[in-house]
TORTORDREN-659364 format. One line per 5 residues: their letters; for each residue x, y, z of N, C-alpha, C. Coordinates in pm, whole numbers. Example, Ala and Ser with C-alpha at 12.3 -4.5 7.8 and 13.67 -1.06 7.14 Angstrom:
<rs>
as) 1319/-569/780/1230/-450/780/1320/-330/780 | 1285/-225/708/1367/-106/714/1290/3/787
</rs>
This chain:
<rs>
xxxxx) 5788/15546/-12989/5750/15599/-12868/5694/15574/-12749 | 5750/15602/-12637/5697/15508/-12491/5554/15555/-12445 | 5464/15452/-12459/5334/15465/-12400/5311/15468/-12265 | 5244/15553/-12205/5265/15555/-12014/5168/15388/-12009 | 5203/15312/-11883/5063/15228/-11867/4977/15290/-11824
xxxxx) 4826/15213/-11898/4693/15211/-11858/4663/15256/-11703 | 4715/15159/-11624/4710/15174/-11457/4862/15143/-11433 | 4834/15189/-11338/4954/15186/-11225/4965/15066/-11168 | 5096/15053/-11095/5162/14926/-11062/5011/14880/-10894 | 5015/15013/-10823/4926/15013/-10753/4828/14985/-10775
xxxxx) 4755/15038/-10877/4618/14976/-10907/4577/14879/-10964 | 4685/14842/-11056/4680/14638/-11080/4684/14573/-10981 | 4708/14575/-10839/4728/14509/-10739/4573/14549/-10659 | 4534/14628/-10678/4421/14658/-10569/4304/14595/-10680 | 4330/14583/-10859/4222/14553/-10945/4185/14343/-10920
xxxxx) 4313/14314/-10887/4317/14181/-10897/4270/14115/-10758 | 4303/14209/-10616/4283/14171/-10517/4096/14169/-10507 | 4059/14257/-10539/3930/14262/-10587/3853/14149/-10682 | 3951/14112/-10747/3862/13983/-10844/3861/13888/-10784 | 3992/13838/-10685/4013/13724/-10595/3892/13705/-10515
xxxxx) 3843/13836/-10452/3724/13854/-10311/3624/13804/-10400 | 3628/13864/-10542/3446/13868/-10595/3470/13698/-10630 | 3560/13659/-10697/3521/13516/-10696/3515/13388/-10599 | 3597/13432/-10462/3556/13390/-10353/3420/13367/-10281 | 3324/13527/-10344/3204/13538/-10284/3145/13422/-10379
xxxxx) 3183/13379/-10496/3087/13322/-10570/3093/13169/-10531 | 3199/13119/-10470/3240/12983/-10427/3124/12931/-10325 | 3054/12790/-10303/2975/12734/-10215/3083/12765/-10070 | 2973/12798/-9970/3061/12811/-9839/3021/12664/-9777 | 3170/12651/-9739/3204/12519/-9665/3079/12452/-9576
xxxxx) 3025/12365/-9576/2941/12336/-9499/3030/12268/-9323 | 2966/12307/-9205/2978/12271/-9103/2966/12139/-9104 | 3075/12065/-9023/3120/11946/-9000/2996/11892/-8923 | 2906/11768/-8936/2843/11739/-8817/2886/11663/-8705 | 2844/11738/-8583/2900/11641/-8452/2883/11501/-8461
xxxxx) 3005/11462/-8460/2981/11298/-8435/2914/11240/-8337 | 2786/11129/-8326/2737/11055/-8238/2819/11006/-8124 | 2781/11044/-8035/2879/11010/-7916/2809/10850/-7864 | 2950/10734/-7880/2902/10608/-7877/2802/10592/-7728 | 2752/10485/-7705/2654/10459/-7640/2766/10425/-7471
xxxxx) 2685/10458/-7411/2747/10449/-7267/2796/10325/-7243 | 2924/10312/-7256/2967/10150/-7174/2920/10065/-7088 | 2907/9934/-7091/2797/9877/-6995/2921/9789/-6891 | 2878/9834/-6795/3005/9744/-6689/2932/9640/-6610 | 2982/9519/-6611/2888/9395/-6602/2985/9335/-6466
xxxxx) 2926/9311/-6337/3005/9241/-6292/2978/9127/-6280 | 3064/8999/-6293/3000/8859/-6323/3108/8757/-6229 | 3035/8671/-6234/3099/8535/-6124/3206/8503/-6213 | 3353/8483/-6167/3464/8407/-6175/3432/8267/-6297 | 3323/8208/-6268/3321/8099/-6347/3281/8103/-6476
xxxxx) 3241/8261/-6513/3172/8297/-6626/3246/8367/-6747 | 3392/8359/-6676/3492/8480/-6775/3512/8418/-6905 | 3478/8294/-6932/3546/8227/-7057/3407/8248/-7141 | 3308/8219/-7126/3153/8211/-7153/3115/8384/-7249 | 3127/8449/-7082/3061/8577/-7113/3183/8693/-7201
xxxxx) 3286/8620/-7222/3408/8709/-7295/3322/8691/-7405 | 3301/8549/-7468/3292/8553/-7611/3134/8628/-7619 | 3071/8572/-7537/2893/8656/-7570/2948/8813/-7541 | 2988/8872/-7497/3002/9009/-7480/3065/9053/-7608 | 3206/8975/-7671/3238/9048/-7823/3071/9039/-7925
xxxxx) 3034/8930/-7922/2940/8917/-8037/2864/9049/-7990 | 2813/9063/-7862/2703/9169/-7877/2781/9306/-7896 | 2907/9336/-7900/2933/9463/-7912/2953/9491/-8069 | 2971/9373/-8135/3020/9384/-8271/2872/9435/-8324 | 2772/9436/-8258/2669/9449/-8332/2636/9601/-8340
xxxxx) 2586/9619/-8449/2548/9787/-8502/2456/9864/-8375 | 2511/9947/-8328/2467/10027/-8225/2480/10007/-8093 | 2526/9884/-8074/2533/9830/-7919/2655/9871/-7855 | 2639/9902/-7730/2783/9947/-7653/2873/9836/-7586 | 2979/9911/-7593/3093/9825/-7536/3046/9770/-7406
xxxxx) 3117/9641/-7373/3111/9583/-7248/3200/9526/-7189 | 3237/9581/-7067/3376/9589/-6931/3321/9486/-6865 | 3387/9352/-6850/3337/9289/-6747/3465/9330/-6633 | 3377/9257/-6540/3477/9306/-6414/3453/9139/-6351 | 3537/9055/-6323/3492/8943/-6280/3533/8916/-6136
xxxxx) 3439/8884/-6069/3529/8843/-5919/3373/8725/-5869 | 3388/8665/-5767/3299/8587/-5686/3175/8669/-5677 | 3072/8598/-5695/2919/8657/-5689/2920/8706/-5527 | 2926/8650/-5417/2954/8739/-5304/3033/8836/-5286 | 3110/8843/-5373/3211/8953/-5376/3133/9090/-5443
xxxxx) 3109/9022/-5553/3028/9135/-5603/2904/9191/-5537 | 2847/9139/-5508/2708/9154/-5435/2789/9250/-5276 | 2850/9217/-5238/2876/9337/-5118/2934/9448/-5186 | 3023/9467/-5286/3038/9606/-5388/2910/9672/-5390 | 2822/9626/-5462/2678/9663/-5489/2632/9720/-5363
xxxxx) 2596/9622/-5250/2584/9665/-5144/2597/9820/-5091 | 2765/9799/-5078/2859/9913/-5050/2853/10029/-5122 | 2773/10006/-5253/2779/10147/-5359/2870/10184/-5383 | 3005/10055/-5390/3135/10082/-5487/3152/10040/-5612 | 3213/10095/-5713/3226/10092/-5832/3078/10161/-5866
xxxxx) 3107/10133/-6050/2975/10168/-6097/2922/10082/-6200 | 2851/9962/-6144/2850/9852/-6229/2703/9865/-6276 | 2664/9822/-6420/2523/9841/-6447/2459/9730/-6428 | 2528/9586/-6449/2454/9461/-6428/2511/9367/-6356 | 2473/9291/-6277/2550/9176/-6194/2478/9027/-6269
xxxxx) 2583/8947/-6257/2546/8814/-6344/2602/8716/-6156 | 2526/8660/-6108/2560/8599/-5988/2539/8434/-6038 | 2587/8354/-5928/2590/8229/-5963/2502/8157/-5882 | 2431/8296/-5793/2328/8228/-5706/2185/8301/-5728 | 2115/8226/-5729/1967/8346/-5766/1943/8450/-5617
xxxxx) 2006/8380/-5522/1970/8441/-5400/2064/8559/-5384 | 2171/8596/-5480/2253/8716/-5428/2160/8826/-5504 | 2073/8764/-5615/1995/8896/-5676/1879/8924/-5567 | 1809/8834/-5509/1707/8835/-5423/1781/8967/-5319 | 1842/8893/-5294/1873/8998/-5128/1939/9162/-5228
xxxxx) 1965/9182/-5323/1984/9322/-5393/1863/9360/-5437 | 1772/9288/-5454/1621/9360/-5501/1555/9387/-5371 | 1574/9297/-5254/1522/9341/-5165/1536/9510/-5072 | 1701/9494/-5141/1756/9638/-5084/1717/9768/-5166 | 1634/9718/-5294/1657/9826/-5378/1752/9860/-5488
xxxxx) 1833/9762/-5505/1960/9761/-5569/1970/9775/-5736 | 1853/9654/-5771/1811/9592/-5860/1648/9676/-5939 | 1686/9610/-6082/1527/9606/-6157/1472/9541/-6155 | 1398/9504/-6071/1331/9352/-6039/1297/9289/-6180 | 1224/9359/-6275/1163/9346/-6381/1233/9289/-6478
xxxxx) 1414/9291/-6464/1487/9256/-6613/1569/9141/-6523 | 1537/9101/-6391/1606/8992/-6392/1589/8854/-6504 | 1670/8778/-6499/1671/8675/-6606/1748/8573/-6554 | 1711/8414/-6568/1775/8317/-6548/1866/8266/-6671 | 1961/8240/-6643/2046/8217/-6794/2107/8051/-6805
xxxxx) 2150/7995/-6738/2238/7863/-6768/2245/7828/-6571 | 2239/7711/-6633/2282/7598/-6488/2420/7550/-6489 | 2495/7511/-6385/2615/7421/-6349/2620/7344/-6279 | 2700/7236/-6279/2734/7117/-6209/2890/7138/-6155 | 2861/7030/-6031/3027/7015/-5971/3047/6893/-5993
xxxxx) 3158/6880/-6040/3244/6743/-6042/3391/6734/-5922 | 3429/6625/-5925/3563/6586/-5862/3654/6535/-5951 | 3770/6610/-5972/3877/6591/-6045/4012/6584/-5936 | 4084/6472/-6025/4225/6424/-5978/4333/6490/-6067 | 4454/6526/-6010/4524/6505/-6082/4631/6384/-6113
xxxxx) 4578/6258/-6053/4628/6185/-6013/4580/6046/-6062 | 4575/6029/-6206/4467/5920/-6277/4475/5792/-6216 | 4385/5789/-6174/4417/5583/-6120/4417/5571/-6000 | 4458/5698/-5920/4500/5635/-5779/4364/5682/-5709 | 4244/5591/-5758/4143/5616/-5683/4062/5423/-5653
xxxxx) 3967/5426/-5544/3946/5329/-5514/3808/5294/-5605 | 3795/5373/-5732/3658/5318/-5806/3601/5434/-5800 | 3545/5489/-5691/3477/5578/-5615/3535/5692/-5541 | 3476/5820/-5621/3579/5938/-5556/3551/5965/-5416 | 3465/5911/-5359/3416/5969/-5208/3502/5864/-5120
xxxxx) 3568/5757/-5191/3658/5655/-5091/3775/5731/-5093 | 3827/5757/-5222/3945/5819/-5218/3942/5930/-5158 | 3838/6037/-5140/3856/6124/-5057/3826/6098/-4913 | 3787/5996/-4857/3774/5978/-4750/3888/5890/-4675 | 3973/5803/-4756/4076/5765/-4718/4188/5831/-4745
xxxxx) 4340/5774/-4735/4458/5861/-4762/4473/5832/-4936 | 4416/5812/-4967/4453/5823/-5137/4508/6001/-5147 | 4357/6055/-5133/4391/6194/-5138/4432/6284/-5009 | 4510/6333/-4986/4562/6363/-4922/4544/6555/-4859 | 4540/6592/-4957/4493/6759/-4999/4390/6760/-5088
xxxxx) 4289/6817/-5056/4189/6857/-5133/4159/6976/-5137 | 4174/7034/-5258/4118/7196/-5260/3950/7202/-5318 | 3924/7334/-5220/3777/7336/-5275/3750/7515/-5257 | 3680/7564/-5284/3644/7760/-5341/3598/7781/-5209 | 3621/7914/-5118/3614/7969/-5026/3423/7981/-5020
xxxxx) 3322/7911/-4897/3216/7884/-4898/3157/8050/-4878 | 3239/8105/-4851/3202/8250/-4820/3203/8349/-4972 | 3286/8286/-5068/3276/8349/-5187/3189/8313/-5323 | 3214/8135/-5288/3152/8087/-5450/3075/7970/-5416 | 3034/7980/-5492/2909/7858/-5512/2986/7746/-5488
xxxxx) 3084/7708/-5557/3164/7577/-5600/3198/7517/-5440 | 3215/7652/-5351/3231/7613/-5229/3147/7570/-5145 | 3035/7623/-5140/2879/7582/-5096/2845/7444/-5134 | 2869/7407/-5268/2861/7254/-5285/2923/7172/-5263 | 3058/7197/-5256/3178/7126/-5202/3117/7064/-5058
xxxxx) 3058/7177/-5020/3079/7146/-4828/2960/7023/-4858 | 2811/7074/-4913/2711/7045/-4903/2736/6856/-4960 | 2847/6855/-5063/2864/6677/-5103/2929/6636/-4996 | 3005/6689/-4921/3100/6629/-4860/2998/6582/-4714 | 2932/6651/-4667/2811/6648/-4595/2719/6542/-4600
xxxxx) 2647/6563/-4745/2538/6469/-4779/2611/6326/-4812 | 2801/6329/-4824/2803/6192/-4859/2866/6117/-4706 | 2830/6200/-4644/2911/6136/-4516/3053/6103/-4487 | 3113/6194/-4514/3306/6187/-4555/3316/6312/-4477 | 3256/6446/-4450/3305/6567/-4419/3388/6518/-4311
xxxxx) 3337/6491/-4176/3454/6432/-4081/3608/6379/-4125 | 3561/6330/-4218/3736/6233/-4277/3837/6325/-4372 | 3719/6433/-4433/3811/6470/-4559/3831/6630/-4464 | 3771/6686/-4379/3830/6846/-4320/3970/6897/-4308 | 3997/6781/-4236/4158/6815/-4230/4232/6835/-4360
xxxxx) 4178/6752/-4430/4248/6804/-4607/4215/6891/-4684 | 4125/6944/-4648/4072/7040/-4760/4121/7178/-4728 | 4163/7235/-4855/4271/7321/-4878/4212/7464/-4963 | 4155/7553/-4860/4047/7681/-4903/4112/7723/-4967 | 4063/7775/-5098/4108/7892/-5197/4044/7985/-5206
xxxxx) 4090/8083/-5252/3976/8195/-5236/3829/8192/-5337 | 3844/8143/-5446/3817/8146/-5552/3814/7992/-5647 | 3721/8000/-5754/3725/7858/-5824/3833/7856/-5929 | 3883/8000/-5936/4039/7977/-6045/4160/7923/-5974 | 4139/7997/-5822/4244/8005/-5764/4305/7807/-5744
xxxxx) 4170/7725/-5732/4129/7593/-5702/4202/7532/-5874 | 4165/7606/-5967/4210/7503/-6100/4349/7513/-6054 | 4389/7658/-6014/4540/7659/-6065/4634/7566/-5953 | 4562/7541/-5833/4631/7443/-5683/4597/7331/-5814 | 4516/7288/-5881/4506/7175/-5927/4612/7174/-6043
xxxxx) 4612/7248/-6143/4718/7254/-6266/4851/7223/-6227 | 4887/7299/-6074/5029/7297/-6054/5084/7150/-5956 | 4957/7074/-5923/4959/6956/-5872/5044/6972/-5711 | 4962/7087/-5635/4978/7133/-5543/4845/7053/-5435 | 4737/7003/-5505/4644/6886/-5453/4644/6776/-5506
xxxxx) 4591/6671/-5447/4554/6581/-5487/4427/6572/-5550 | 4346/6659/-5507/4185/6646/-5586/4146/6780/-5585 | 4046/6786/-5639/3975/6916/-5618/3763/6902/-5683 | 3703/7002/-5601/3573/6977/-5647/3561/7125/-5702 | 3513/7110/-5873/3541/7199/-5948/3405/7221/-6015
xxxxx) 3431/7343/-6093/3281/7342/-6177/3262/7257/-6296 | 3190/7181/-6324/3179/7093/-6500/3250/7245/-6617 | 3204/7336/-6611/3224/7427/-6689/3391/7459/-6688 | 3448/7422/-6590/3603/7460/-6597/3672/7384/-6619 | 3616/7244/-6650/3708/7091/-6687/3749/7120/-6854
xxxxx) 3701/7198/-6948/3774/7225/-7028/3911/7329/-7029 | 3888/7360/-6933/3970/7445/-6919/4141/7382/-6880 | 4144/7273/-6774/4243/7208/-6792/4317/7138/-6902 | 4470/7169/-6858/4512/7132/-6994/4668/7100/-6921 | 4730/6979/-6970/4643/6858/-7078/4554/6827/-7039
xxxxx) 4448/6784/-7114/4328/6698/-7033/4367/6592/-7015 | 4419/6476/-7050/4422/6362/-7033/4532/6329/-6918 | 4583/6475/-6859/4667/6483/-6744/4533/6475/-6589 | 4421/6446/-6612/4332/6453/-6500/4204/6360/-6560 | 4157/6307/-6418/4031/6248/-6405/3914/6257/-6362
xxxxx) 3811/6277/-6439/3667/6337/-6403/3570/6251/-6319 | 3541/6305/-6233/3420/6197/-6156/3313/6218/-6140 | 3191/6162/-6183/3071/6264/-6182/3023/6223/-6019 | 2951/6304/-5951/2948/6345/-5851/2792/6217/-5786 | 2691/6221/-5890/2593/6070/-5898/2518/6157/-5860
xxxxx) 2391/6097/-5747/2245/6131/-5706/2314/6228/-5545 | 2433/6247/-5540/2429/6309/-5377/2370/6506/-5384 | 2300/6526/-5355/2274/6653/-5360/2378/6769/-5287 | 2385/6844/-5324/2386/6967/-5322/2309/7105/-5404 | 2325/7251/-5331/2235/7349/-5358/2267/7372/-5558
xxxxx) 2174/7412/-5602/2178/7430/-5759/2267/7574/-5782 | 2337/7543/-5882/2400/7675/-5904/2382/7682/-6063 | 2292/7875/-6026/2233/7887/-6145/2226/8026/-6178 | 2266/8051/-6238/2304/8210/-6280/2215/8263/-6346 | 2196/8407/-6289/2118/8464/-6273/2168/8611/-6336
xxxxx) 2088/8710/-6432/2114/8829/-6415/2044/8952/-6426 | 2090/9077/-6362/1960/9174/-6390/2055/9305/-6384 | 1995/9396/-6414/2038/9547/-6466/2015/9636/-6272 | 2127/9694/-6284/2109/9752/-6185/2026/9890/-6139 | 1958/9947/-6056/1898/10045/-6024/1951/10182/-6069
xxxxx) 2115/10174/-6054/2167/10306/-6084/2250/10282/-6242 | 2223/10200/-6301/2284/10181/-6420/2218/10301/-6535 | 2295/10372/-6615/2302/10484/-6727/2220/10463/-6825 | 2238/10322/-6878/2208/10279/-7006/2110/10140/-6963 | 2003/10195/-6915/1901/10068/-6916/1867/9979/-7010
xxxxx) 1817/10066/-7114/1767/9977/-7245/1881/9882/-7277 | 2015/9971/-7286/2155/9896/-7349/2149/9765/-7237 | 2161/9819/-7131/2173/9669/-7043/2054/9558/-7069 | 1960/9582/-7090/1861/9492/-7080/1859/9415/-7256 | 1888/9495/-7378/1919/9417/-7470/2048/9344/-7407
xxxxx) 2155/9368/-7348/2263/9273/-7321/2194/9176/-7252 | 2163/9178/-7155/2068/9067/-7107/1990/8979/-7188 | 1954/9015/-7274/1873/8953/-7354/1928/8875/-7491 | 2037/8924/-7505/2168/8867/-7566/2179/8778/-7547 | 2238/8750/-7374/2292/8625/-7317/2149/8506/-7323
xxxxx) 2067/8564/-7328/1955/8445/-7340/1882/8385/-7413 | 1950/8474/-7603/1889/8441/-7690/1875/8271/-7728 | 1813/8235/-7819/1826/8108/-7846/1948/8064/-7909 | 1985/8137/-7973/2119/8121/-8047/2246/8133/-7977 | 2186/8187/-7899/2347/8162/-7805/2345/8041/-7702
xxxxx) 2217/7973/-7704/2239/7853/-7615/2363/7755/-7613 | 2384/7762/-7763/2529/7657/-7789/2648/7695/-7740 | 2654/7879/-7747/2768/7902/-7667/2753/7880/-7522 | 2687/7874/-7433/2689/7823/-7304/2714/7707/-7308 | 2688/7600/-7367/2679/7434/-7379/2802/7420/-7443
xxxxx) 2858/7469/-7573/3005/7480/-7545/3132/7505/-7485 | 3047/7590/-7357/3162/7618/-7218/3115/7548/-7135 | 3008/7462/-7134/3015/7331/-7018/2934/7364/-6924 | 2808/7459/-6977/2692/7505/-6888/2592/7451/-6950 | 2485/7451/-6872/2327/7391/-6928/2276/7488/-6932
xxxxx) 2237/7541/-7043/2135/7623/-7116/1981/7622/-7052 | 1958/7762/-6963/1814/7768/-6897/1724/7828/-7029 | 1651/7749/-7093/1569/7820/-7170/1446/7868/-7154 | 1437/8013/-7113/1339/8072/-7041/1313/8171/-7117 | 1123/8163/-7158/1037/8302/-7216/1059/8401/-7187
xxxxx) 1077/8539/-7244/1067/8699/-7199/961/8697/-7096 | 858/8657/-7133/748/8653/-7027/731/8576/-6913 | 793/8468/-6872/828/8389/-6798/934/8433/-6727 | 1033/8497/-6795/1160/8555/-6730/1152/8675/-6651 | 1015/8755/-6671/974/8887/-6587/889/8837/-6455
xxxxx) 835/8683/-6467/751/8642/-6348/842/8563/-6272 | 981/8535/-6269/1045/8433/-6249/1078/8535/-6097 | 1091/8429/-5947/1150/8495/-5855/1225/8394/-5800 | 1353/8493/-5780/1500/8431/-5724/1471/8341/-5626 | 1540/8282/-5561/1549/8174/-5431/1633/8277/-5356
xxxxx) 1651/8207/-5266/1738/8230/-5131/1856/8198/-5161 | 1973/8319/-5115/2125/8279/-5130/2161/8197/-5051 | 2293/8134/-5099/2344/8019/-5053/2463/8064/-4962 | 2532/8168/-5008/2644/8219/-4906/2658/8384/-4899 | 2783/8409/-4802/2758/8532/-4789/2859/8623/-4856
xxxxx) 2915/8730/-4895/2967/8800/-4946/3112/8801/-4860 | 3237/8864/-4906/3384/8901/-4883/3433/8975/-4898 | 3517/9021/-4805/3618/9136/-4890/3704/9112/-4976 | 3694/9213/-5120/3791/9176/-5227/3746/9326/-5345 | 3803/9301/-5429/3776/9397/-5550/3741/9290/-5667
xxxxx) 3651/9314/-5773/3625/9272/-5890/3694/9291/-5976 | 3783/9166/-6040/3915/9164/-6109/3850/9278/-6226 | 3865/9368/-6309/3838/9406/-6452/3916/9315/-6578 | 3828/9275/-6648/3874/9174/-6701/3924/9224/-6891 | 4031/9251/-6902/4122/9289/-7006/4071/9254/-7147
</rs>
């Protein structure tokens, strides 16, 4: 005997569909994924050319810290950076200048937060020749005589090393003898390039740049002794237009940390240890050089 199915085909499909829906209704609803926390605003730092290596290291250790923003270095001579800030060009958050006077000028214009200014380190000048042994024992004698016919210096409008070199020549009473020999380069990095390529016989450079010269034994370095020149003091401050003031303050504090003093020293600088209380009261000194036209170069 053939028995008729209890349910028709359409009825079975309907029952299965109902069971599936009922089962799904008992499953927990998927929770909505939490919105990822947006990364903190990246800090744009305008820094003097001579700080390229040391700030690259310090910026990396800062960015590696939990919750810290990334740091983009914009490298150019201090005077050029100041001009860009004065003209509201670019979107820098922090300036690190080689002359406290640059910070003072920006403070008078209301461009920086004066309570954030910090003194970080100092630098010195040395005389370097690409022709070891080609001296009379004292660099000033060789500079003035025919031993060194081409002497590279940075532009006084752009770099503190250029301002210092000019002061050295005048205070050593040899400026008249070397004036026609001077090869004025745009900034300290181009001075180093001229020295490396032996396009000049000698140059006045930052002490911190001596370690960059390779091979080291191809160059001879001379101290300037007690001949005076304007001090090269690096200062940092947060700009008034900064969008991440607290992050910028933390970065400047990172640069001045006691444990980072050895990083400055390793790169040839003389760290200036100043407590937070003293730093807040520190008054910048008048500037030594004027800005020039150019654009800061982003550090890759």
